[in-house]
C-alpha positions as CSV (number, residue, x, y, z in Angstrom):
1,M,46.4,-16.2,19.1
2,L,44.2,-18.8,20.1
3,S,43.8,-21.2,17.6
4,D,40.5,-23.4,17.4
5,E,41.8,-26.4,19.1
6,D,42.3,-23.9,21.7
7,I,39.1,-22.4,21.5
8,F,37.4,-26.3,21.2
9,N,39.0,-27.3,24.8
10,R,37.9,-24.0,26.2
11,A,34.9,-24.9,25.5
12,Q,35.3,-28.6,26.9
13,V,36.7,-27.1,30.1
14,K,33.2,-25.1,30.7
15,Q,31.3,-28.6,29.7
16,A,29.1,-27.8,32.8
17,E,27.8,-24.7,31.4
18,F,27.2,-25.9,27.8
19,Q,24.8,-28.8,29.5
20,K,23.5,-26.2,31.9
21,R,19.6,-25.5,31.1
22,A,19.0,-22.3,32.1
23,E,17.0,-19.3,31.1
24,V,19.4,-17.0,29.5
25,T,22.1,-18.2,27.1
26,L,25.4,-15.9,26.4
27,I,27.2,-16.7,23.3
28,G,30.6,-15.0,22.5
29,H,33.9,-13.7,23.4
30,S,36.0,-12.9,26.1
31,L,33.5,-9.8,27.4
32,F,31.1,-12.7,28.5
33,D,33.7,-15.5,29.2
34,M,35.4,-13.2,31.9
35,W,32.2,-12.2,33.4
36,D,33.0,-15.7,35.2
37,D,35.9,-14.5,37.0
38,M,34.0,-11.1,38.6
39,V,34.4,-12.2,42.6
40,E,30.3,-13.2,42.3
41,G,30.9,-14.7,38.5
42,T,27.9,-14.4,35.9
43,P,24.7,-13.3,37.8
44,K,21.1,-14.1,37.4
45,L,19.8,-11.8,34.7
46,G,16.5,-10.2,35.8
47,G,16.2,-13.1,38.2
48,K,16.3,-15.6,35.2
49,S,18.9,-18.3,35.2
50,V,22.4,-17.8,33.1
51,A,24.0,-20.1,31.1
52,N,27.5,-18.6,30.3
53,L,29.1,-19.8,27.2
54,G,31.2,-17.1,26.2
55,L,35.1,-18.2,25.2
56,S,38.0,-16.2,25.7
57,G,39.8,-15.2,22.5
58,T,37.3,-16.9,19.7
59,S,36.6,-15.0,16.5
60,T,33.2,-15.5,15.3
61,R,34.2,-17.9,12.5
62,Q,36.2,-19.7,15.2
63,Y,33.0,-20.4,17.4
64,L,31.2,-21.5,14.0
65,D,33.3,-24.3,13.3
66,A,34.9,-25.3,17.2
67,V,31.7,-25.1,19.3
68,I,28.5,-25.0,16.9
69,K,29.8,-27.6,13.8
70,K,30.8,-29.7,16.3
71,G,27.6,-29.7,18.3
72,L,28.4,-28.5,21.6
73,I,25.5,-26.7,22.1
74,T,22.2,-28.7,22.8
75,H,20.4,-26.4,25.2
76,L,19.4,-22.8,24.6
77,G,17.4,-20.4,26.5
78,D,14.6,-18.9,25.6
79,T,16.6,-15.5,25.1
80,V,20.1,-15.5,23.6
81,F,22.6,-13.0,23.7
82,L,25.4,-13.0,20.7
83,F,28.8,-11.0,21.3
84,L,30.9,-11.6,18.6
85,G,32.8,-10.1,15.9
86,V,35.1,-7.7,16.8
87,N,38.1,-10.7,17.3
88,D,37.7,-11.4,13.7
89,I,39.1,-8.1,12.9
90,V,42.7,-9.0,14.2
91,K,42.3,-13.0,13.7
92,E,40.6,-13.7,10.5
93,P,42.9,-13.4,7.2
94,K,39.1,-13.7,5.5
95,Y,37.8,-10.7,7.8
96,S,35.2,-8.2,6.8
97,P,32.3,-6.8,8.0
98,A,29.8,-9.0,5.0
99,Q,32.1,-11.8,5.9
100,V,31.5,-11.5,10.2
101,V,27.4,-11.7,9.4
102,D,27.5,-14.5,7.2
103,W,29.3,-16.2,9.9
104,L,26.9,-14.9,12.6
105,A,23.8,-16.1,10.4
106,Q,25.2,-19.7,10.1
107,I,25.5,-19.6,13.6
108,V,21.9,-17.9,14.5
109,S,20.5,-20.6,11.8
110,A,22.2,-23.6,13.7
111,L,20.8,-22.3,17.0
112,R,17.4,-22.0,15.5
113,Q,17.4,-25.6,14.8
114,I,17.9,-26.2,18.8
115,A,15.7,-23.5,19.5
116,P,13.4,-21.9,17.0
117,D,11.4,-20.1,19.5
118,S,14.0,-18.3,21.3
119,R,14.6,-15.1,20.9
120,Y,18.0,-13.7,19.4
121,F,19.9,-10.8,20.1
122,L,23.1,-9.2,19.2
123,L,25.3,-7.0,21.0
124,E,27.3,-4.1,19.3
125,A,30.9,-4.2,19.8
126,T,32.0,-1.8,22.8
127,P,34.9,0.4,22.1
128,V,38.7,0.4,23.1
129,N,41.0,2.4,25.0
130,Q,44.4,2.5,23.2
131,I,45.3,-1.5,22.9
132,A,47.8,-2.6,20.2
133,T,45.4,-5.1,18.6
134,V,42.4,-3.1,16.7
135,D,41.4,0.4,16.9
136,N,38.0,2.0,17.5
137,P,37.5,3.5,13.6
138,Q,37.5,-0.9,12.7
139,I,35.2,-1.2,15.3
140,L,33.0,1.2,14.5
141,E,33.2,0.3,10.8
142,M,31.6,-3.3,11.7
143,N,29.2,-1.8,13.7
144,Q,27.8,0.2,11.4
145,Y,27.5,-3.1,8.7
146,L,26.4,-5.3,11.3
147,E,23.7,-3.3,12.3
148,T,22.3,-2.4,9.1
149,H,22.8,-6.4,7.9
150,C,21.9,-7.9,11.1
151,P,20.6,-11.6,10.3
152,T,17.0,-12.0,10.1
153,G,15.0,-12.3,13.2
154,V,18.0,-10.9,15.5
155,H,17.4,-8.0,17.2
156,Y,20.7,-5.6,16.9
157,V,21.4,-4.0,20.8
158,K,22.8,-0.4,21.1
159,T,26.1,-0.7,23.7
160,W,28.9,1.6,22.5
161,A,27.5,5.0,24.2
162,M,27.2,3.0,27.5
163,F,30.7,2.7,27.6
164,A,32.5,5.3,25.8
165,N,33.6,8.2,27.3
166,E,33.6,11.8,26.1
167,N,36.7,10.9,23.3
168,G,34.5,7.8,21.8
169,M,36.7,5.6,23.9
170,L,36.0,3.1,26.3
171,D,35.7,4.8,29.6
172,R,38.8,3.8,31.6
173,S,36.9,3.3,34.7
174,L,34.8,0.3,33.2
175,C,38.1,-1.7,31.8
176,H,41.1,-2.7,33.6
177,D,43.0,-3.2,30.1
178,G,41.2,-0.5,27.6
179,L,39.5,-3.8,26.6
180,H,38.1,-6.3,29.6
181,F,35.3,-5.0,32.0
182,T,35.6,-4.7,35.6
183,Q,33.0,-5.4,37.8
184,K,31.5,-1.8,37.0
185,G,31.8,-2.0,33.2
186,Y,29.3,-5.8,33.9
187,D,27.2,-3.5,36.1
188,K,26.6,-1.6,32.6
189,L,26.7,-4.7,30.5
190,T,23.8,-6.2,33.1
191,Y,21.7,-3.2,32.6
192,I,21.9,-3.6,28.9
193,L,20.8,-7.1,28.7
194,E,18.1,-6.9,31.5
195,R,16.5,-4.7,29.5
196,Y,15.4,-7.0,27.0
197,L,14.4,-10.0,29.7
């Protein structure tokens, strides 16, 4: 498990991204961060420039404490996508869906201080396929709570159906380990995000 210091250090490695002035900002965990590992990296979305502030292994609480409260984000695009929550199930002793919403609300409140006129979107956590750390019923419970208690002014973006197979698990053709996306998975994610640009 990555510590708060590990998350902070990863953000330092991505300092250029954190300082980038882009039209779209991605804030989240490994499913954003590892987009940079694809052959062509994180693409433009809908022709718009992107700053990928994803940090692998981060929980919502860690992003709040190690990034937001440390003032590492100084610029945001007109559109901000948040992809957080699932790691809290595994990592946070005080985890509950309600606690995740509280942490998200604190993040969004801080981001609005930087960019009050930006549009904010929260992505539904995607399914997994037989991984050891978390299972789909836990993720679904969190998703249902986040959808009905999404912070005010944040649009909830459904993703589950686009990534699930007929058994409700992450489609193996979209991932390489039951969790993280292949390029085909990122093509699906691109399609979802571009609908909101």
